[in-house]
N, C-alpha and C positions, 0 to 999 in steps of 0.2 A: 480579691484574687485576680490575677492577670489571666488573659486568655489561655496561655500555654499551661497554667496550673489547673485550670478547670478541666476535669475529665468526666466522662460518662461513668457513673458508678457501676454500670454493668460490664465495664471493660476491665479485663485483667491481663496485664502484660501484652497488650496489643491484640488480644483475642476477644471476640464477642462472647458474652457470658454463655451463650447456648452452644458454642462450637465444640469445646472440649468435652462437656458432659454428653453431648450427642455421640461423639466418637467413642466415648467410653461405653455407653449403653448399646451401641451397635456392636461393639466388641463383645460385650457380655452375651448378647443374643447369638452372635456367631459362635462363641465358645459353647453355649448351651446346645446349639445345633451339632457342634462337634462331639458332644457327649453322646448324642443320639446316633450320629453318623460319623464314626471315627475316621473314616477315609477323608472326611472334609474338615477335620480338626485343624489342619494347617492353615485354613483360611482365617479362622479366628485368631490364631497366633500371629499370623502375618499382619492382620488388621490392627491388633493391639500394639504391635511393634511400629506400625506405620503412623499411628495417631500422633505421637510427638513429632515425627518428621513432617507430617502434613501441617501441624500447628506451627512449626518453625517456618515452613514455606509461606504460610498465611501471614505470619508476623513480618517476615522479610519483604513480602510483596505489598501487603496492604499498608504497612507503616512506613514505607520508604520516604514519603514526602513529609510526614509529620514527626517522625522520630528516627533519624538515621542511625543513631547509636544503638537503639534496640534492634533495628533491622540488620545492622552490621553484626551484632552479637548473635542473632539468629543464623545469619549466613556463616559466621565463624563456627557455630555449633554444627551446622550441616557439613562444613568442610572437615571438621574433626571426625565426624561420623564416617565420611567418605574415606578419610585417611586410615581409619581403623579397618575398613574393609579392604583397602589396598594392601596394607601391611599384613593383614590376615591371609591374603592370597600368597604372599611371599613365604609365610611361615609354613603353609601346608606342604 
């Protein structure tokens, strides 16, 4: 195997193996708190929606030097999400 083909087995799409599950379980805990305190349920919902965005930001920033195509794809996904919010503002 050449150097670029060797990858850490704990890495998935540019993310460390612990990052996405941690975001998920923090979201589960926040949603559980939202069940007990309904006024704060929005915090869990916002967190669950933010986890993929934070993951894309991580991939774009951390992988820029090693895999620019993956970082570019992450940035393109974030740009598409921003475009959805802009267009949604025009529709209202």
